C-alpha positions as CSV (number, residue, x, y, z in Angstrom):
1,M,0.0,0.0,0.0
2,D,2.8,2.4,0.8
3,N,4.3,1.7,-2.6
4,D,1.0,2.6,-4.2
5,I,1.0,5.9,-2.3
6,E,4.6,6.6,-3.2
7,S,4.0,5.8,-6.9
8,L,1.0,8.2,-7.1
9,Q,3.0,10.9,-5.3
10,N,5.7,10.5,-7.8
11,I,3.2,10.8,-10.7
12,L,1.9,14.1,-9.2
13,K,5.3,15.5,-8.9
14,G,5.7,15.2,-12.6
15,D,2.2,16.1,-13.5
16,P,0.3,18.0,-10.7
17,S,-2.8,18.3,-13.0
18,N,-3.3,14.5,-13.1
19,F,-6.6,14.6,-11.4
20,Q,-7.3,10.9,-11.6
21,A,-4.0,10.1,-9.8
22,R,-4.8,12.7,-7.1
23,R,-8.3,11.2,-6.6
24,E,-6.7,7.7,-6.1
25,L,-4.1,9.1,-3.8
26,S,-6.6,10.9,-1.7
27,I,-8.6,7.7,-1.1
28,L,-5.4,5.8,-0.2
29,L,-4.4,8.5,2.2
30,V,-7.8,8.5,3.9
31,N,-7.8,4.8,4.2
32,N,-4.3,4.7,5.7
33,G,-4.8,7.5,8.2
34,F,-2.8,10.2,6.5
35,N,-5.7,12.6,7.1
36,E,-3.9,16.0,6.8
37,E,-2.3,15.1,3.5
38,A,-5.6,13.7,2.3
39,E,-7.4,16.9,3.3
40,G,-4.9,19.0,1.2
41,N,-5.4,16.8,-1.9
42,L,-9.2,16.8,-1.6
43,R,-9.4,20.6,-1.2
44,Y,-7.1,21.0,-4.2
45,L,-9.6,18.8,-6.2
46,L,-12.6,20.9,-5.1
47,K,-11.0,23.9,-6.8
48,Y,-11.5,22.2,-10.1
49,F,-14.5,20.0,-9.3
50,P,-16.8,22.1,-7.0
51,D,-19.8,20.0,-7.8
52,D,-18.3,16.6,-7.1
53,A,-20.3,14.9,-4.3
54,E,-17.7,12.2,-3.8
55,I,-15.0,14.7,-3.1
56,Y,-17.1,16.4,-0.4
57,Y,-18.0,12.9,1.0
58,N,-14.4,11.9,1.3
59,L,-13.4,15.3,2.8
60,G,-16.2,14.8,5.3
61,I,-14.6,11.4,6.3
62,V,-11.3,13.2,6.7
63,Y,-12.8,15.8,9.0
64,E,-14.7,13.2,10.9
65,K,-11.4,11.3,11.6
66,L,-9.8,14.6,12.7
67,K,-12.8,15.1,15.0
68,K,-13.7,18.3,13.2
69,F,-17.4,17.5,13.3
70,T,-18.7,20.8,12.2
71,E,-16.6,20.8,9.1
72,A,-17.6,17.2,8.4
73,E,-21.2,18.1,8.8
74,Q,-20.9,20.9,6.2
75,C,-19.1,18.5,3.7
76,Y,-21.7,15.7,4.1
77,K,-24.6,18.2,3.7
78,K,-23.0,19.5,0.5
79,A,-22.6,15.9,-0.7
80,V,-26.2,15.2,0.0
81,E,-27.3,18.4,-1.7
82,I,-25.5,17.4,-4.9
83,S,-26.3,13.7,-4.8
84,P,-28.6,12.4,-2.0
85,Q,-27.1,8.9,-1.6
86,E,-27.6,6.5,1.3
87,D,-23.9,6.5,2.4
88,F,-23.9,10.3,2.4
89,Y,-27.0,10.5,4.6
90,Y,-25.7,7.8,7.0
91,N,-22.3,9.6,7.6
92,L,-24.2,12.9,8.0
93,G,-26.4,11.3,10.6
94,E,-23.4,10.0,12.6
95,V,-21.8,13.4,12.7
96,L,-25.0,15.0,13.8
97,V,-25.2,12.5,16.6
98,E,-21.7,13.6,17.6
99,L,-22.9,17.2,17.6
100,K,-26.0,16.2,19.6
101,E,-28.3,17.5,16.8
102,W,-30.8,14.9,17.5
103,D,-33.7,16.0,15.2
104,E,-31.5,16.5,12.2
105,A,-29.8,13.2,12.8
106,I,-33.2,11.5,12.9
107,E,-34.0,13.0,9.6
108,A,-30.7,11.8,8.1
109,F,-31.2,8.2,9.3
110,R,-34.8,8.1,8.1
111,N,-33.5,9.1,4.6
112,V,-31.2,6.1,4.8
113,L,-34.2,3.8,5.6
114,K,-36.1,5.1,2.6
115,T,-33.5,3.5,0.5
116,D,-32.7,0.5,2.7
117,A,-35.4,-0.4,5.1
118,N,-33.3,-3.1,6.7
119,D,-30.4,-1.0,7.8
120,G,-30.0,-2.1,11.4
121,N,-27.3,0.5,12.1
122,S,-29.7,3.3,11.2
123,Y,-32.4,1.9,13.5
124,F,-29.8,1.7,16.3
125,N,-28.8,5.3,15.8
126,L,-32.4,6.4,15.7
127,G,-32.8,4.6,19.1
128,V,-29.8,6.6,20.4
129,C,-31.4,9.9,19.2
130,Y,-34.8,9.2,20.7
131,F,-33.1,8.0,23.9
132,N,-31.3,11.3,24.3
133,K,-34.5,13.2,23.4
134,E,-36.1,11.2,26.3
135,E,-38.7,9.7,24.0
136,K,-38.5,6.2,25.6
137,N,-41.1,4.4,23.6
138,L,-39.6,5.4,20.2
139,A,-36.1,4.5,21.5
140,L,-37.3,1.1,22.5
141,D,-39.1,0.6,19.2
142,N,-35.9,1.4,17.2
143,F,-33.6,-0.7,19.4
144,Q,-35.9,-3.6,19.0
145,K,-35.9,-3.2,15.3
146,A,-32.1,-3.0,15.3
147,V,-31.7,-6.4,17.1
148,S,-34.3,-8.0,15.0
149,I,-32.2,-7.1,11.9
150,N,-28.9,-7.7,13.6
151,P,-29.1,-10.2,16.6
152,Q,-25.5,-9.5,17.4
153,D,-26.0,-5.8,18.1
154,V,-24.5,-5.8,21.6
155,F,-25.0,-2.0,22.1
156,A,-28.7,-2.1,21.1
157,Y,-29.3,-4.9,23.7
158,F,-27.5,-2.9,26.3
159,Y,-29.6,0.2,25.7
160,L,-32.7,-2.1,25.9
161,G,-31.5,-3.5,29.2
162,Y,-30.8,0.0,30.5
163,I,-34.3,1.3,29.6
164,Y,-36.0,-1.8,31.0
165,Q,-34.0,-1.5,34.2
166,N,-34.9,2.1,34.8
167,D,-38.6,1.3,34.1
168,G,-38.5,-1.5,36.7
169,L,-39.0,-4.2,34.1
170,T,-36.3,-6.3,35.9
171,N,-36.8,-9.6,34.0
172,F,-36.6,-7.9,30.6
173,A,-33.5,-6.0,31.7
174,I,-31.8,-9.2,32.9
175,E,-32.7,-11.0,29.7
176,S,-31.2,-8.1,27.7
177,Y,-28.0,-7.9,29.7
178,Q,-27.5,-11.7,29.5
179,K,-27.9,-11.3,25.7
180,V,-25.2,-8.7,25.8
181,L,-22.8,-11.1,27.7
182,S,-23.6,-14.0,25.4
183,I,-22.3,-11.8,22.5
184,S,-19.6,-10.0,24.4
185,P,-18.5,-11.8,27.6
186,D,-16.2,-9.0,28.6
187,Y,-18.8,-6.2,28.6
188,S,-18.2,-4.9,32.1
189,W,-21.2,-2.5,32.3
190,A,-23.6,-5.4,31.7
191,Y,-22.0,-7.2,34.7
192,F,-22.3,-4.0,36.8
193,N,-26.0,-3.5,36.0
194,L,-26.8,-7.2,36.6
195,G,-25.0,-6.8,40.0
196,S,-27.0,-3.7,40.8
197,I,-30.3,-5.5,40.0
198,A,-29.2,-8.5,42.1
199,F,-28.3,-6.3,45.0
200,K,-31.6,-4.4,44.8
201,N,-33.4,-7.8,44.8
202,G,-31.5,-8.9,47.9
203,N,-29.4,-11.5,46.1
204,T,-26.1,-10.4,47.6
205,E,-24.0,-13.4,46.6
206,E,-25.1,-13.0,43.0
207,A,-24.4,-9.3,43.2
208,K,-20.9,-9.9,44.5
209,M,-20.2,-12.3,41.7
210,Y,-21.3,-9.8,39.0
211,L,-19.4,-6.9,40.6
212,K,-16.2,-9.0,40.8
213,K,-16.7,-9.7,37.2
214,T,-17.1,-6.0,36.5
215,I,-13.8,-5.3,38.2
216,E,-12.1,-8.2,36.4
217,Y,-12.9,-6.7,33.0
218,N,-12.7,-3.0,34.1
219,P,-10.4,-2.4,37.1
220,R,-11.2,1.3,36.9
221,D,-15.0,1.0,37.6
222,I,-15.2,2.9,40.8
223,E,-18.9,2.4,41.1
224,A,-18.4,-1.4,41.2
225,Y,-15.9,-1.1,44.1
226,K,-18.3,1.3,45.8
227,L,-21.2,-1.1,45.7
228,L,-19.0,-4.2,46.5
229,T,-17.7,-2.4,49.6
230,Q,-21.2,-1.7,50.8
231,I,-22.2,-5.3,50.3
232,C,-19.1,-6.8,51.9
233,L,-19.6,-4.6,55.0
234,Q,-23.2,-5.7,55.2
235,E,-22.1,-9.3,55.1
236,G,-19.3,-8.7,57.6
237,E,-16.7,-9.7,54.9
238,T,-14.2,-7.0,55.8
239,E,-11.1,-9.0,55.1
240,D,-12.3,-9.8,51.6
241,I,-13.0,-6.1,50.7
242,I,-9.8,-4.9,52.3
243,E,-7.9,-7.4,50.1
244,I,-9.8,-6.3,47.0
245,L,-9.3,-2.6,47.6
246,S,-5.7,-3.0,48.6
247,T,-4.9,-5.0,45.5
248,A,-6.6,-2.4,43.3
249,V,-4.6,0.6,44.7
250,E,-1.4,-1.4,44.5
251,K,-2.0,-1.6,40.7
252,E,-3.1,2.0,40.3
253,E,-3.6,4.5,43.1
254,N,-7.0,6.1,43.3
255,G,-8.3,8.6,45.8
256,D,-11.8,7.2,45.9
257,L,-10.6,3.7,46.4
258,Y,-8.4,4.8,49.3
259,Y,-11.4,6.6,50.8
260,F,-13.5,3.4,50.5
261,L,-10.6,1.6,52.3
262,A,-10.6,4.3,55.0
263,R,-14.3,3.7,55.6
264,V,-13.8,0.0,56.0
265,Y,-11.0,0.6,58.5
266,K,-13.2,3.0,60.4
267,Y,-16.0,0.4,60.4
268,I,-13.8,-2.2,62.0
269,G,-12.2,0.3,64.4
270,S,-8.6,0.3,63.0
271,L,-7.6,3.9,63.7
272,D,-4.0,3.7,62.4
273,D,-5.1,2.1,59.1
274,Y,-8.0,4.6,58.9
275,C,-5.6,7.5,59.1
276,K,-3.2,6.1,56.6
277,A,-6.0,5.4,54.0
278,L,-7.4,9.0,54.4
279,A,-3.9,10.4,53.9
280,K,-3.5,8.4,50.8
281,A,-6.9,9.5,49.5
282,L,-5.8,13.1,49.9
283,K,-2.5,12.4,48.2
284,N,-4.5,11.4,45.1
285,P,-6.8,14.5,44.7
286,Y,-7.5,14.1,40.9
287,T,-9.2,10.8,41.5
288,L,-10.9,11.8,44.7
289,T,-14.5,12.8,43.9
290,F,-15.5,13.3,47.5
291,P,-15.2,17.0,48.7
292,Q,-11.5,17.3,49.7
293,D,-12.2,19.9,52.4
294,A,-14.5,17.5,54.1
295,V,-12.0,14.6,53.8
296,K,-9.3,16.9,55.3
297,K,-11.5,17.6,58.3
298,E,-12.2,13.9,58.7
299,Y,-8.4,13.2,58.5
300,A,-7.6,15.9,61.0
301,T,-10.2,14.5,63.5
302,A,-8.7,11.0,63.0
303,L,-5.2,12.3,63.6
304,E,-6.3,14.1,66.8
305,K,-7.7,10.8,68.1
306,L,-4.5,9.0,67.2
307,G,-2.4,11.7,68.9
308,T,-4.3,11.4,72.2
309,G,-4.2,7.6,72.1
310,A,-8.0,7.3,71.8
311,E,-9.5,4.2,70.4
312,L,-11.7,4.1,67.4
313,E,-14.8,2.1,68.3
314,P,-16.1,-0.2,65.6
315,E,-19.3,1.2,64.0
316,S,-22.6,-0.5,64.6
317,E,-24.1,0.8,61.3
318,I,-22.8,0.9,57.8
319,D,-22.0,4.4,56.4
320,E,-23.4,5.2,52.9
321,Y,-20.8,6.2,50.4
322,D,-22.7,8.9,48.6
323,E,-21.1,11.5,50.8
324,V,-18.5,11.7,53.6
325,P,-19.7,11.3,57.2
326,E,-22.1,13.9,58.5
327,E,-20.0,14.9,61.5
328,T,-17.2,16.2,59.3
329,F,-19.0,18.6,56.9
330,T,-22.1,20.6,56.2
331,D,-24.7,19.8,53.5
332,D,-23.2,22.6,51.4
333,D,-20.0,20.6,51.1
334,S,-21.6,17.4,49.8
335,Q,-20.9,16.0,46.4
336,D,-22.4,12.9,44.9
337,M,-20.3,10.2,43.4
338,P,-20.4,10.0,39.6
339,E,-23.2,7.7,38.4
340,E,-22.7,4.8,36.0
341,T,-23.5,6.1,32.4
342,L,-23.8,4.7,29.0
343,E,-20.8,6.6,27.8
344,D,-17.2,5.4,28.2
345,E,-15.7,6.1,31.7
346,E,-13.4,9.0,31.7
347,I,-9.8,8.5,32.7
348,P,-8.4,11.5,34.5
349,Q,-6.0,13.4,32.3
350,E,-2.4,13.9,33.3
351,D,-1.8,17.1,35.1
352,T,1.0,19.6,34.6
353,E,3.8,19.8,37.1
354,D,2.6,23.2,38.2
355,E,-0.9,21.9,38.9
356,L,0.5,19.0,40.9
357,E,2.8,21.2,42.9
358,A,-0.1,23.5,43.7
359,E,-2.3,20.6,44.8
360,E,0.5,19.3,47.0
361,E,0.7,22.7,48.7
362,D,-3.0,22.7,49.2
363,I,-3.0,19.2,50.8
364,S,-0.1,20.0,53.1
365,D,-1.6,23.2,54.6
366,E,-1.4,24.2,58.2
367,E,-4.7,22.6,58.9
368,L,-3.1,19.1,58.7
369,E,0.6,19.8,59.2
370,E,0.4,20.6,62.9
371,D,-0.9,17.2,63.9
372,S,0.3,15.0,61.1
373,E,3.9,15.9,60.5
374,D,5.4,13.3,62.8
375,Y,2.8,10.7,61.8
376,E,3.4,11.1,58.1
377,S,7.2,11.0,58.4
378,E,7.1,7.7,60.4
379,D,4.3,5.9,58.7
380,L,3.2,7.4,55.4
381,D,6.7,7.7,53.8
382,E,7.2,4.0,54.4
383,D,4.2,3.2,52.3
384,T,4.7,5.8,49.5
385,G,8.4,5.5,49.1
386,E,8.8,9.2,49.5
């Protein structure tokens, strides 16, 4: 393929007006990911062929790959205007979905179906549009059509399960999620939602099994750890959840996971481990979704108890994890944990050195330093390797 590209480039060096060679080169460049070079060649061709729908269509593909969706939309609309073809409408619809232009996207996919009434992908995309417009019945109708045409459409089954679950149609939801897993056995969100259903129905063993599967396939699913922690505390399986959470943070440190670990240690009355876990949570601020000021206050209170030699009594009740304990902050400080969504989980972006230094200064302020300096130097540094 590289030889074909090089040969066409050599032809154009000798004859820049060889439009056929430039067309062929443009397609090869698009197909092989040389998007910027493809863009240049296609825009050159448009100067001479301003009414060529295929050129606009291919330029739209380039912009779509470059995530320039507004430019892609304009190109696809121009292609449709010149020649209303099925592929042009379909690509236009996908870009409009990216831009969240739901009504226009619906129109585009319906134009596809006028030509091909059995296009399962268009029915799926219509389902997505209606789902986002909160028109549940139309969304269900189109997802069901999608799976009737393509029984392997794992995403359509997942959407069906999600809608059924939120409507309280548990059996239909379970059936849909099981279908997802029969097609894609590593689909972690299906395991999580099955675990949530099992927990709600009081089937804790089944819930734990599904949640452990979730973590197996997606070790970054914080919601799975959160629910699994709650279940294990209810069942008195503190050693199990400590091992699970400790193993997770050994692989990749995470503020929320350290906070869950702190809550377990508080529950069993282990003050020293409780303090260490809270400190580690604060050392990972970009993955700590609980309000940091509240966690700092909780940490300061724990350090004060540690300094006076007080014992931490095991708790008789299980704390919820939607917010930090009531005694450490006001309602104004509360912040809900992020909910499981249909979109891919976001991975925190790497931060600049300046931002990290600023956060370190914030975490190490006078509020904590007075009581924690000796404790951190003796115990925390051993764990962090600092």
